[in-house]
PASEBA-1860 file (N, C-alpha, C; in nm, 3 decimals):
! residues 295
1> MSNGSSIT> -0.863/-2.038/1.307/-0.928/-2.035/1.176/-1.008/-2.162/1.156 ~ -1.124/-2.164/1.213/-1.205/-2.283/1.212/-1.283/-2.304/1.087 ~ -1.275/-2.210/0.993/-1.354/-2.223/0.873/-1.291/-2.314/0.770 ~ -1.166/-2.354/0.793/-1.099/-2.433/0.692/-1.167/-2.565/0.664 ~ -1.241/-2.624/0.761/-1.304/-2.752/0.739/-1.432/-2.740/0.658 ~ -1.495/-2.623/0.660/-1.621/-2.605/0.588/-1.601/-2.544/0.451 ~ -1.503/-2.456/0.435/-1.475/-2.392/0.307/-1.330/-2.420/0.271 ~ -1.309/-2.485/0.159/-1.174/-2.520/0.117/-1.119/-2.425/0.012
9> QCLLLPFA> -1.205/-2.347/-0.054/-1.158/-2.253/-0.154/-1.259/-2.139/-0.170 ~ -1.210/-2.029/-0.224/-1.295/-1.915/-0.256/-1.289/-1.891/-0.407 ~ -1.391/-1.823/-0.459/-1.398/-1.792/-0.601/-1.378/-1.643/-0.619 ~ -1.270/-1.604/-0.688/-1.241/-1.463/-0.711/-1.323/-1.408/-0.826 ~ -1.341/-1.278/-0.826/-1.420/-1.212/-0.930/-1.340/-1.202/-1.059 ~ -1.392/-1.252/-1.172/-1.320/-1.236/-1.299/-1.335/-1.094/-1.351 ~ -1.231/-1.046/-1.418/-1.237/-0.911/-1.474/-1.333/-0.904/-1.592 ~ -1.351/-1.013/-1.664/-1.437/-1.013/-1.782/-1.494/-1.153/-1.802
17> DTRELQLW> -1.603/-1.157/-1.878/-1.668/-1.284/-1.906/-1.619/-1.348/-2.035 ~ -1.573/-1.268/-2.131/-1.528/-1.321/-2.258/-1.379/-1.353/-2.254 ~ -1.339/-1.449/-2.334/-1.200/-1.493/-2.336/-1.107/-1.383/-2.385 ~ -1.151/-1.304/-2.482/-1.067/-1.197/-2.536/-1.036/-1.092/-2.430 ~ -1.138/-1.052/-2.354/-1.116/-0.952/-2.249/-1.032/-1.008/-2.135 ~ -1.046/-1.137/-2.108/-0.963/-1.199/-2.005/-0.815/-1.194/-2.044 ~ -0.786/-1.217/-2.173/-0.648/-1.211/-2.219/-0.595/-1.068/-2.217 ~ -0.682/-0.972/-2.250/-0.641/-0.832/-2.242/-0.607/-0.795/-2.097
25> HFWLILAI> -0.687/-0.844/-2.005/-0.659/-0.819/-1.864/-0.528/-0.884/-1.822 ~ -0.500/-1.003/-1.874/-0.375/-1.071/-1.841/-0.255/-0.987/-1.883 ~ -0.257/-0.935/-2.006/-0.144/-0.856/-2.053/-0.132/-0.724/-1.977 ~ -0.247/-0.665/-1.941/-0.244/-0.539/-1.865/-0.187/-0.561/-1.726 ~ -0.236/-0.665/-1.658/-0.190/-0.691/-1.521/-0.048/-0.747/-1.521 ~ -0.001/-0.794/-1.637/0.139/-0.834/-1.650/0.229/-0.713/-1.669 ~ 0.182/-0.615/-1.746/0.265/-0.498/-1.776/0.286/-0.411/-1.652 ~ 0.182/-0.393/-1.572/0.193/-0.303/-1.456/0.293/-0.355/-1.353
33> PLAALLGN> 0.285/-0.482/-1.310/0.389/-0.530/-1.217/0.529/-0.529/-1.275 ~ 0.540/-0.555/-1.407/0.673/-0.549/-1.469/0.729/-0.408/-1.465 ~ 0.642/-0.308/-1.488/0.686/-0.170/-1.479/0.729/-0.137/-1.336 ~ 0.650/-0.184/-1.238/0.687/-0.163/-1.098/0.817/-0.234/-1.063 ~ 0.833/-0.357/-1.115/0.957/-0.433/-1.090/1.077/-0.360/-1.149 ~ 1.063/-0.309/-1.271/1.173/-0.237/-1.334/1.207/-0.111/-1.256 ~ 1.103/-0.035/-1.219/1.128/0.089/-1.146/1.195/0.065/-1.013 ~ 1.146/-0.033/-0.939/1.206/-0.060/-0.808/1.344/-0.122/-0.820
41> SLINTSTA> 1.366/-0.201/-0.924/1.499/-0.257/-0.947/1.600/-0.148/-0.977 ~ 1.557/-0.048/-1.057/1.646/0.064/-1.086/1.678/0.143/-0.959 ~ 1.577/0.158/-0.872/1.601/0.227/-0.745/1.703/0.150/-0.662 ~ 1.684/0.017/-0.652/1.777/-0.064/-0.573/1.917/-0.059/-0.632 ~ 1.928/-0.064/-0.765/2.059/-0.061/-0.829/2.128/0.073/-0.808 ~ 2.052/0.182/-0.828/2.112/0.314/-0.809/2.151/0.337/-0.663 ~ 2.071/0.282/-0.571/2.105/0.295/-0.430/2.234/0.221/-0.398 ~ 2.250/0.101/-0.454/2.370/0.022/-0.427/2.494/0.084/-0.490
49> CDQHPHTP> 2.477/0.150/-0.606/2.591/0.206/-0.677/2.624/0.348/-0.635 ~ 2.534/0.412/-0.560/2.558/0.550/-0.520/2.675/0.556/-0.421 ~ 2.743/0.669/-0.425/2.860/0.682/-0.336/2.821/0.703/-0.191 ~ 2.693/0.734/-0.165/2.646/0.749/-0.027/2.524/0.661/-0.004 ~ 2.539/0.530/-0.020/2.423/0.442/-0.014/2.370/0.420/0.128 ~ 2.445/0.461/0.229/2.402/0.431/0.366/2.338/0.551/0.434 ~ 2.311/0.658/0.361/2.242/0.771/0.420/2.097/0.733/0.447 ~ 2.032/0.800/0.544/1.894/0.764/0.579/1.800/0.767/0.459
57> RYFFLLNL> 1.815/0.865/0.371/1.723/0.877/0.258/1.728/0.754/0.169 ~ 1.847/0.706/0.139/1.860/0.587/0.055/1.816/0.462/0.130 ~ 1.839/0.459/0.259/1.797/0.344/0.339/1.644/0.331/0.338 ~ 1.573/0.442/0.358/1.428/0.439/0.357/1.374/0.412/0.217 ~ 1.440/0.467/0.116/1.398/0.445/-0.022/1.410/0.298/-0.060 ~ 1.516/0.232/-0.013/1.533/0.090/-0.039/1.421/0.009/0.026 ~ 1.387/0.042/0.150/1.277/-0.028/0.217/1.145/-0.006/0.145 ~ 1.120/0.116/0.099/0.996/0.145/0.027/0.987/0.066/-0.103
65> SLLHLGCI> 1.098/0.056/-0.174/1.095/-0.018/-0.301/1.067/-0.165/-0.277 ~ 1.120/-0.222/-0.169/1.091/-0.361/-0.135/0.943/-0.379/-0.100 ~ 0.885/-0.282/-0.029/0.744/-0.290/0.007/0.656/-0.274/-0.116 ~ 0.695/-0.188/-0.209/0.619/-0.172/-0.333/0.613/-0.304/-0.409 ~ 0.727/-0.368/-0.420/0.733/-0.497/-0.489/0.649/-0.602/-0.418 ~ 0.660/-0.608/-0.286/0.583/-0.706/-0.212/0.434/-0.683/-0.223 ~ 0.391/-0.557/-0.219/0.249/-0.525/-0.224/0.187/-0.568/-0.356 ~ 0.250/-0.531/-0.466/0.190/-0.562/-0.597/0.212/-0.708/-0.635
73> STTAPKSK> 0.315/-0.771/-0.578/0.339/-0.912/-0.608/0.246/-1.005/-0.531 ~ 0.177/-0.953/-0.432/0.086/-1.036/-0.354/-0.044/-1.063/-0.428 ~ -0.092/-0.963/-0.503/-0.223/-0.977/-0.569/-0.212/-1.009/-0.718 ~ -0.107/-0.959/-0.784/-0.101/-0.970/-0.930/-0.083/-1.114/-0.982 ~ 0.005/-1.199/-0.924/0.027/-1.331/-0.984/-0.099/-1.416/-0.994 ~ -0.179/-1.423/-0.888/-0.300/-1.505/-0.892/-0.401/-1.449/-0.990 ~ -0.411/-1.315/-0.995/-0.503/-1.254/-1.089/-0.462/-1.282/-1.233 ~ -0.330/-1.279/-1.261/-0.281/-1.310/-1.395/-0.310/-1.455/-1.431
81> ANSLWGSR> -0.286/-1.545/-1.338/-0.309/-1.688/-1.364/-0.457/-1.715/-1.391 ~ -0.545/-1.653/-1.314/-0.688/-1.674/-1.335/-0.733/-1.621/-1.471 ~ -0.678/-1.505/-1.512/-0.715/-1.451/-1.642/-0.660/-1.536/-1.756 ~ -0.539/-1.587/-1.738/-0.478/-1.667/-1.845/-0.549/-1.800/-1.863 ~ -0.586/-1.864/-1.753/-0.647/-1.997/-1.761/-0.798/-1.993/-1.751 ~ -0.855/-1.874/-1.735/-1.000/-1.863/-1.728/-1.059/-1.930/-1.605 ~ -0.986/-1.927/-1.493/-1.031/-1.991/-1.370/-1.058/-1.885/-1.264 ~ -1.122/-1.927/-1.153/-1.156/-1.836/-1.045/-1.110/-1.883/-0.907
89> PISYTACA> -1.089/-2.012/-0.883/-1.066/-2.059/-0.745/-0.933/-2.013/-0.687 ~ -0.934/-1.992/-0.556/-0.815/-1.972/-0.476/-0.838/-2.047/-0.346 ~ -0.739/-2.121/-0.302/-0.758/-2.202/-0.182/-0.781/-2.113/-0.061 ~ -0.845/-2.170/0.039/-0.876/-2.097/0.162/-0.749/-2.049/0.230 ~ -0.647/-2.134/0.234/-0.520/-2.097/0.295/-0.450/-1.988/0.216 ~ -0.453/-1.998/0.083/-0.391/-1.896/-0.001/-0.463/-1.763/0.013 ~ -0.594/-1.767/0.030/-0.671/-1.645/0.049/-0.629/-1.576/0.179 ~ -0.616/-1.652/0.286/-0.573/-1.596/0.413/-0.431/-1.540/0.403
97> AQIFFFLF> -0.343/-1.612/0.334/-0.205/-1.565/0.318/-0.201/-1.438/0.235 ~ -0.285/-1.431/0.132/-0.288/-1.312/0.047/-0.331/-1.189/0.127 ~ -0.433/-1.205/0.210/-0.479/-1.094/0.293/-0.369/-1.051/0.391 ~ -0.305/-1.149/0.455/-0.202/-1.116/0.553/-0.087/-1.039/0.490 ~ -0.030/-1.091/0.380/0.086/-1.025/0.320/0.049/-0.892/0.257 ~ -0.070/-0.883/0.199/-0.112/-0.757/0.138/-0.123/-0.648/0.244 ~ -0.188/-0.679/0.356/-0.200/-0.582/0.464/-0.063/-0.550/0.525 ~ 0.019/-0.651/0.540/0.153/-0.633/0.596/0.232/-0.531/0.514
105> FLIAEFYF> 0.240/-0.554/0.383/0.317/-0.463/0.297/0.251/-0.326/0.288 ~ 0.119/-0.323/0.280/0.048/-0.197/0.262/0.062/-0.107/0.385 ~ 0.041/-0.162/0.503/0.048/-0.082/0.626/0.192/-0.040/0.655 ~ 0.287/-0.133/0.637/0.427/-0.096/0.658/0.471/0.012/0.561 ~ 0.422/0.005/0.437/0.456/0.108/0.338/0.409/0.246/0.383 ~ 0.288/0.252/0.438/0.236/0.381/0.480/0.318/0.437/0.597 ~ 0.359/0.350/0.689/0.442/0.398/0.799/0.578/0.446/0.749 ~ 0.632/0.379/0.647/0.758/0.425/0.590/0.741/0.559/0.519
113> LTIVSYDH> 0.626/0.580/0.456/0.601/0.710/0.394/0.596/0.820/0.500 ~ 0.545/0.787/0.617/0.545/0.883/0.728/0.688/0.914/0.772 ~ 0.771/0.808/0.780/0.911/0.828/0.820/0.985/0.912/0.716 ~ 0.959/0.886/0.587/1.026/0.960/0.481/0.989/1.108/0.487 ~ 0.863/1.137/0.517/0.822/1.278/0.529/0.898/1.347/0.643 ~ 0.919/1.274/0.752/0.996/1.329/0.864/1.142/1.350/0.823 ~ 1.197/1.254/0.749/1.335/1.265/0.701/1.354/1.389/0.615 ~ 1.262/1.412/0.522/1.274/1.527/0.433/1.250/1.658/0.507
121> CVAICKPL> 1.160/1.655/0.603/1.134/1.777/0.681/1.257/1.818/0.761 ~ 1.322/1.720/0.823/1.443/1.750/0.900/1.555/1.796/0.807 ~ 1.569/1.729/0.691/1.677/1.763/0.598/1.665/1.905/0.547 ~ 1.543/1.954/0.528/1.523/2.087/0.470/1.506/2.194/0.577 ~ 1.432/2.163/0.682/1.401/2.264/0.784/1.506/2.271/0.895 ~ 1.572/2.158/0.925/1.673/2.155/1.030/1.797/2.081/0.983 ~ 1.862/2.132/0.878/1.976/2.058/0.821/2.093/2.041/0.918 ~ 2.110/2.137/1.010/2.222/2.127/1.103/2.201/2.018/1.208
129> HYGSLLGS> 2.076/1.978/1.228/2.046/1.874/1.327/2.017/1.739/1.261 ~ 2.038/1.730/1.130/2.002/1.609/1.057/2.078/1.487/1.110 ~ 2.207/1.502/1.129/2.289/1.389/1.173/2.253/1.339/1.312 ~ 2.214/1.431/1.401/2.181/1.390/1.537/2.040/1.332/1.547 ~ 1.947/1.386/1.468/1.808/1.339/1.474/1.788/1.210/1.395 ~ 1.869/1.190/1.291/1.852/1.071/1.206/1.984/0.996/1.195 ~ 2.035/0.955/1.307/2.153/0.870/1.307/2.119/0.728/1.264 ~ 2.222/0.647/1.249/2.200/0.511/1.200/2.112/0.430/1.295
137> RACVHMAA> 2.133/0.448/1.426/2.053/0.372/1.522/1.907/0.416/1.518 ~ 1.882/0.547/1.507/1.744/0.596/1.500/1.675/0.545/1.373 ~ 1.747/0.540/1.262/1.689/0.492/1.136/1.651/0.344/1.147 ~ 1.739/0.265/1.206/1.711/0.122/1.222/1.590/0.101/1.313 ~ 1.581/0.179/1.420/1.468/0.166/1.512/1.337/0.204/1.443 ~ 1.337/0.312/1.365/1.215/0.353/1.296/1.175/0.250/1.191 ~ 1.273/0.197/1.119/1.242/0.095/1.018/1.186/-0.031/1.082 ~ 1.248/-0.074/1.193/1.199/-0.193/1.263/1.058/-0.171/1.316
145> AAWGTGFL> 1.030/-0.050/1.365/0.896/-0.020/1.414/0.794/-0.025/1.302 ~ 0.831/0.025/1.184/0.738/0.023/1.070/0.708/-0.120/1.025 ~ 0.813/-0.201/1.010/0.793/-0.341/0.971/0.715/-0.416/1.079 ~ 0.752/-0.396/1.204/0.685/-0.467/1.313/0.540/-0.428/1.329 ~ 0.509/-0.298/1.315/0.371/-0.253/1.327/0.286/-0.307/1.212 ~ 0.344/-0.307/1.091/0.271/-0.364/0.978/0.241/-0.512/0.998 ~ 0.340/-0.585/1.052/0.321/-0.727/1.079/0.212/-0.749/1.183 ~ 0.215/-0.669/1.290/0.116/-0.685/1.397/-0.025/-0.653/1.348
153> HALLHTAN> -0.040/-0.544/1.276/-0.172/-0.509/1.222/-0.224/-0.619/1.129 ~ -0.138/-0.667/1.039/-0.181/-0.770/0.944/-0.220/-0.898/1.016 ~ -0.143/-0.936/1.118/-0.172/-1.058/1.192/-0.306/-1.047/1.265 ~ -0.331/-0.933/1.330/-0.455/-0.915/1.404/-0.576/-0.916/1.310 ~ -0.567/-0.843/1.200/-0.679/-0.835/1.106/-0.707/-0.971/1.041 ~ -0.602/-1.040/1.001/-0.620/-1.169/0.934/-0.678/-1.273/1.029 ~ -0.622/-1.281/1.150/-0.672/-1.378/1.246/-0.816/-1.348/1.286 ~ -0.848/-1.221/1.304/-0.983/-1.183/1.344/-1.083/-1.212/1.233
161> TFSLPLCG> -1.045/-1.183/1.109/-1.136/-1.205/0.997/-1.165/-1.352/0.975 ~ -1.062/-1.434/0.977/-1.081/-1.576/0.947/-1.123/-1.658/1.069 ~ -1.147/-1.591/1.181/-1.209/-1.660/1.293/-1.361/-1.653/1.287 ~ -1.413/-1.573/1.194/-1.558/-1.558/1.179/-1.616/-1.674/1.100 ~ -1.738/-1.716/1.129/-1.803/-1.821/1.049/-1.846/-1.767/0.912 ~ -1.799/-1.829/0.807/-1.833/-1.786/0.671/-1.947/-1.873/0.619 ~ -2.067/-1.818/0.624/-2.184/-1.895/0.584/-2.260/-1.829/0.469 ~ -2.198/-1.733/0.402/-2.264/-1.665/0.291/-2.211/-1.708/0.156
169> GNAVEQFF> -2.160/-1.831/0.145/-2.103/-1.878/0.019/-1.954/-1.859/0.017 ~ -1.895/-1.877/-0.101/-1.749/-1.863/-0.114/-1.710/-1.775/-0.232 ~ -1.803/-1.697/-0.287/-1.774/-1.610/-0.401/-1.729/-1.474/-0.349 ~ -1.602/-1.440/-0.375/-1.545/-1.312/-0.335/-1.561/-1.214/-0.450 ~ -1.629/-1.103/-0.427/-1.656/-1.006/-0.533/-1.539/-0.910/-0.550 ~ -1.422/-0.966/-0.573/-1.300/-0.889/-0.592/-1.199/-0.977/-0.662 ~ -1.099/-0.915/-0.732/-1.001/-0.995/-0.806/-0.891/-1.047/-0.716 ~ -0.893/-1.010/-0.587/-0.804/-1.070/-0.488/-0.878/-1.074/-0.356
177> CEIPQILK> -0.828/-1.152/-0.262/-0.894/-1.164/-0.132/-0.875/-1.035/-0.053 ~ -0.985/-0.977/-0.013/-0.987/-0.848/0.055/-1.080/-0.860/0.175 ~ -1.042/-0.802/0.286/-1.119/-0.820/0.409/-1.264/-0.777/0.397 ~ -1.297/-0.660/0.338/-1.440/-0.625/0.326/-1.521/-0.729/0.250 ~ -1.460/-0.792/0.150/-1.533/-0.893/0.073/-1.549/-1.022/0.154 ~ -1.448/-1.056/0.234/-1.461/-1.174/0.321/-1.567/-1.151/0.427 ~ -1.574/-1.028/0.480/-1.674/-0.999/0.582/-1.816/-1.011/0.527 ~ -1.833/-0.987/0.397/-1.965/-1.002/0.337/-2.012/-1.147/0.341
185> LSRSHSYL> -1.917/-1.240/0.345/-1.952/-1.382/0.350/-1.989/-1.427/0.489 ~ -1.965/-1.342/0.588/-2.001/-1.376/0.725/-2.135/-1.313/0.759 ~ -2.231/-1.394/0.792/-2.364/-1.345/0.829/-2.376/-1.331/0.980 ~ -2.263/-1.325/1.048/-2.264/-1.318/1.194/-2.239/-1.175/1.240 ~ -2.300/-1.137/1.350/-2.279/-1.004/1.406/-2.140/-0.990/1.466 ~ -2.068/-1.099/1.478/-1.933/-1.091/1.534/-1.836/-1.018/1.443 ~ -1.878/-0.990/1.316/-1.790/-0.917/1.226/-1.766/-0.774/1.275 ~ -1.849/-0.727/1.370/-1.831/-0.594/1.426/-1.697/-0.581/1.498
193> REVELFVI> -1.642/-0.693/1.545/-1.508/-0.688/1.607/-1.405/-0.641/1.507 ~ -1.416/-0.690/1.384/-1.321/-0.650/1.281/-1.343/-0.505/1.240 ~ -1.469/-0.461/1.238/-1.497/-0.322/1.206/-1.435/-0.230/1.311 ~ -1.447/-0.267/1.438/-1.388/-0.186/1.545/-1.236/-0.183/1.531 ~ -1.175/-0.296/1.495/-1.031/-0.299/1.476/-0.989/-0.211/1.359 ~ -1.070/-0.210/1.254/-1.040/-0.126/1.139/-1.052/0.022/1.174 ~ -1.149/0.056/1.256/-1.164/0.195/1.297/-1.040/0.242/1.370 ~ -0.985/0.157/1.456/-0.861/0.191/1.527/-0.747/0.211/1.428
201> TVCVTFGC> -0.735/0.119/1.331/-0.629/0.130/1.231/-0.644/0.256/1.148 ~ -0.768/0.289/1.110/-0.792/0.409/1.031/-0.757/0.534/1.111 ~ -0.788/0.536/1.240/-0.755/0.651/1.323/-0.603/0.671/1.331 ~ -0.529/0.561/1.348/-0.383/0.570/1.351/-0.331/0.616/1.215 ~ -0.387/0.561/1.108/-0.345/0.599/0.973/-0.374/0.746/0.946 ~ -0.491/0.792/0.991/-0.525/0.933/0.971/-0.429/1.023/1.048 ~ -0.390/0.979/1.169/-0.292/1.056/1.244/-0.159/1.067/1.170 ~ -0.115/0.956/1.108/0.008/0.958/1.028/-0.008/1.050/0.908
209> FVFIVGSY> -0.126/1.046/0.846/-0.151/1.131/0.729/-0.144/1.279/0.768 ~ -0.202/1.314/0.882/-0.194/1.453/0.930/-0.050/1.493/0.955 ~ 0.030/1.399/1.012/0.171/1.426/1.036/0.245/1.449/0.903 ~ 0.212/1.367/0.801/0.277/1.382/0.670/0.243/1.518/0.609 ~ 0.115/1.553/0.611/0.073/1.682/0.555/0.141/1.797/0.630 ~ 0.145/1.787/0.763/0.212/1.891/0.841/0.360/1.903/0.808 ~ 0.426/1.788/0.785/0.568/1.790/0.749/0.589/1.861/0.616 ~ 0.505/1.832/0.518/0.522/1.894/0.388/0.480/2.040/0.388
217> VQIFRALL> 0.391/2.079/0.478/0.360/2.221/0.493/0.485/2.295/0.540 ~ 0.557/2.236/0.635/0.682/2.296/0.682/0.786/2.302/0.570 ~ 0.789/2.196/0.487/0.884/2.195/0.375/0.850/2.304/0.275 ~ 0.721/2.319/0.242/0.679/2.424/0.149/0.715/2.563/0.203 ~ 0.691/2.583/0.330/0.720/2.713/0.388/0.869/2.744/0.381 ~ 0.952/2.642/0.405/1.097/2.663/0.399/1.144/2.692/0.257 ~ 1.091/2.617/0.160/1.134/2.635/0.022/1.080/2.763/-0.039 ~ 0.962/2.805/0.005/0.904/2.927/-0.050/0.974/3.052/0.001
225> RIPSEQGH> 1.057/3.035/0.104/1.136/3.150/0.149/1.250/3.181/0.053 ~ 1.280/3.086/-0.036/1.386/3.110/-0.134/1.340/3.221/-0.229 ~ 1.414/3.330/-0.241/1.369/3.444/-0.323/1.391/3.423/-0.471 ~ 1.337/3.314/-0.523/1.349/3.288/-0.667/1.234/3.200/-0.711 ~ 1.196/3.214/-0.836/1.088/3.132/-0.888/1.130/2.987/-0.905 ~ 1.261/2.966/-0.919/1.309/2.829/-0.931/1.284/2.751/-0.802 ~ 1.302/2.816/-0.688/1.273/2.750/-0.560/1.127/2.718/-0.545 ~ 1.041/2.810/-0.588/0.897/2.785/-0.581/0.858/2.667/-0.670
233> HKAFSTYL> 0.914/2.666/-0.790/0.883/2.556/-0.882/0.931/2.423/-0.826 ~ 1.050/2.423/-0.765/1.104/2.300/-0.707/1.014/2.248/-0.596 ~ 0.960/2.340/-0.514/0.876/2.299/-0.403/0.753/2.225/-0.451 ~ 0.686/2.282/-0.552/0.562/2.221/-0.598/0.587/2.098/-0.685 ~ 0.685/2.104/-0.774/0.709/1.991/-0.863/0.765/1.870/-0.791 ~ 0.831/1.893/-0.677/0.892/1.783/-0.603/0.793/1.712/-0.512 ~ 0.706/1.788/-0.446/0.625/1.728/-0.340/0.477/1.716/-0.371 ~ 0.421/1.799/-0.458/0.278/1.789/-0.486/0.239/1.656/-0.550
241> PHLAMLSL> 0.318/1.601/-0.645/0.281/1.468/-0.697/0.277/1.360/-0.590 ~ 0.372/1.367/-0.497/0.374/1.269/-0.388/0.252/1.284/-0.298 ~ 0.217/1.408/-0.264/0.100/1.432/-0.180/-0.029/1.390/-0.251 ~ -0.035/1.412/-0.382/-0.153/1.372/-0.458/-0.168/1.220/-0.457 ~ -0.058/1.147/-0.480/-0.064/1.002/-0.479/-0.094/0.948/-0.339 ~ -0.037/1.011/-0.239/-0.063/0.970/-0.101/-0.210/0.993/-0.065 ~ -0.265/1.106/-0.106/-0.406/1.135/-0.079/-0.496/1.034/-0.151 ~ -0.460/1.000/-0.275/-0.537/0.900/-0.347/-0.536/0.766/-0.274
249> FVITSAFA> -0.421/0.727/-0.225/-0.407/0.602/-0.152/-0.491/0.600/-0.025 ~ -0.482/0.707/0.055/-0.552/0.712/0.182/-0.703/0.718/0.161 ~ -0.748/0.804/0.070/-0.893/0.823/0.050/-0.957/0.698/-0.006 ~ -0.897/0.640/-0.110/-0.958/0.522/-0.173/-0.954/0.400/-0.082 ~ -0.843/0.380/-0.009/-0.837/0.264/0.080/-0.933/0.279/0.197 ~ -0.942/0.401/0.254/-1.035/0.423/0.364/-1.179/0.404/0.317 ~ -1.210/0.454/0.199/-1.346/0.439/0.147/-1.377/0.293/0.115 ~ -1.278/0.221/0.063/-1.299/0.080/0.028/-1.329/-0.004/0.151
257> YLKPPSIS> -1.263/0.027/0.262/-1.278/-0.055/0.382/-1.389/-0.007/0.476 ~ -1.430/0.120/0.464/-1.526/0.175/0.560/-1.658/0.218/0.497 ~ -1.674/0.205/0.366/-1.799/0.247/0.304/-1.914/0.158/0.349 ~ -2.035/0.212/0.359/-2.151/0.131/0.400/-2.188/0.029/0.293 ~ -2.235/-0.089/0.331/-2.271/-0.192/0.233/-2.378/-0.148/0.134 ~ -2.459/-0.048/0.170/-2.569/-0.006/0.083/-2.520/0.055/-0.048 ~ -2.399/0.111/-0.050/-2.348/0.172/-0.173/-2.241/0.086/-0.239 ~ -2.224/-0.036/-0.189/-2.122/-0.125/-0.245/-2.172/-0.189/-0.373
265> SPSLDLVL> -2.082/-0.202/-0.470/-2.112/-0.270/-0.596/-1.982/-0.328/-0.650 ~ -1.988/-0.437/-0.728/-1.864/-0.498/-0.780/-1.779/-0.401/-0.861 ~ -1.843/-0.316/-0.943/-1.766/-0.223/-1.025/-1.698/-0.116/-0.940 ~ -1.768/-0.063/-0.840/-1.708/0.036/-0.752/-1.595/-0.024/-0.670 ~ -1.617/-0.144/-0.617/-1.513/-0.211/-0.539/-1.389/-0.238/-0.624 ~ -1.411/-0.273/-0.751/-1.299/-0.302/-0.840/-1.216/-0.177/-0.866 ~ -1.283/-0.067/-0.895/-1.213/0.059/-0.922/-1.134/0.104/-0.799 ~ -1.196/0.096/-0.682/-1.128/0.138/-0.560/-1.005/0.052/-0.531
273> SVLYSVVP> -1.020/-0.079/-0.550/-0.908/-0.169/-0.521/-0.790/-0.144/-0.614 ~ -0.818/-0.115/-0.742/-0.710/-0.085/-0.837/-0.641/0.045/-0.798 ~ -0.721/0.144/-0.756/-0.664/0.275/-0.723/-0.573/0.271/-0.601 ~ -0.603/0.186/-0.503/-0.518/0.186/-0.383/-0.420/0.071/-0.377 ~ -0.440/-0.036/-0.457/-0.351/-0.151/-0.447/-0.257/-0.167/-0.566 ~ -0.292/-0.111/-0.681/-0.211/-0.129/-0.801/-0.141/-0.001/-0.842 ~ -0.215/0.111/-0.844/-0.158/0.236/-0.894/-0.045/0.289/-0.805 ~ -0.062/0.302/-0.672/0.048/0.357/-0.591/0.179/0.277/-0.598
281> PAVNPLIC> 0.177/0.144/-0.584/0.305/0.072/-0.594/0.371/0.086/-0.730 ~ 0.292/0.105/-0.837/0.350/0.118/-0.970/0.404/0.258/-0.996 ~ 0.342/0.360/-0.938/0.380/0.498/-0.966/0.475/0.555/-0.862 ~ 0.467/0.507/-0.739/0.550/0.563/-0.632/0.701/0.555/-0.660 ~ 0.752/0.447/-0.721/0.897/0.446/-0.751/0.940/0.565/-0.837 ~ 0.858/0.601/-0.936/0.892/0.716/-1.021/0.887/0.844/-0.941 ~ 0.785/0.860/-0.859/0.772/0.982/-0.778/0.888/0.993/-0.679 ~ 0.921/0.883/-0.613/1.031/0.885/-0.514/1.164/0.917/-0.581
289> SLRNQEL> 1.186/0.862/-0.700/1.312/0.886/-0.771/1.324/1.032/-0.813 ~ 1.215/1.086/-0.869/1.218/1.225/-0.912/1.236/1.319/-0.793 ~ 1.167/1.290/-0.684/1.178/1.374/-0.565/1.318/1.365/-0.507 ~ 1.376/1.246/-0.508/1.511/1.228/-0.454/1.615/1.304/-0.537 ~ 1.594/1.307/-0.670/1.685/1.382/-0.755/1.678/1.531/-0.726 ~ 1.555/1.582/-0.705/1.539/1.722/-0.673/1.607/1.758/-0.541 ~ 1.593/1.664/-0.443/1.656/1.693/-0.314/1.808/1.694/-0.325
END
């Protein structure tokens, strides 16, 4: 990261220019993480107090709640502080750390969502094989793979991004440090290395998304065989909200990172970043809890 000697800080995008709107943003961005904190804390508490806390479903749910907290806690504190004090700077090192941890939590969360879809598919479609397919050792291995893959992806993207020469100023057109915005500050053609790395990540993510959709198709088919309207209602009310939120996450994040610069604008970037970085971590605890109750 050779840019540290030339750029010591970056300037984040303020949500508003007036002091009143900045304070409104502070209270809004304070309420959302608190709601996510409360929801995930309730999940962790119920998991610890449940009589079967070591089953795979609760184990994966606990990991997801930790990732939700980590994801939203990476971007919200600095944004709240900037809105409260009317400031914009973030140090170069803090910007790199923010990108690393945000990608780490975000990518690991998506891999855990893939694992959870497999867990539910096996539980509903192959209940007699559940214990053999999802034993404690298999669960630990899948969880370690998800955390490790998220760490590796985040490390590669962060190191590759901050190895580029940043000669386009230090104003980041986003309320947190985000790789597409950092790449805009690089006027070098070497940024294509990061684009190629992102294409690989998106291809892997799309493969996981196809696997998730396929798993839930199998779940729907199994539940729709139940000769009652209650089973049909359970199938749609349990899984469609999760699929809708997952689709929102995948589509908005892919569009945010892969859209052409010609259609980029601060307002569009802001909306996309909120949709994939703030809404899913805040809403997913509720969806996971409701779905777990139905199961």
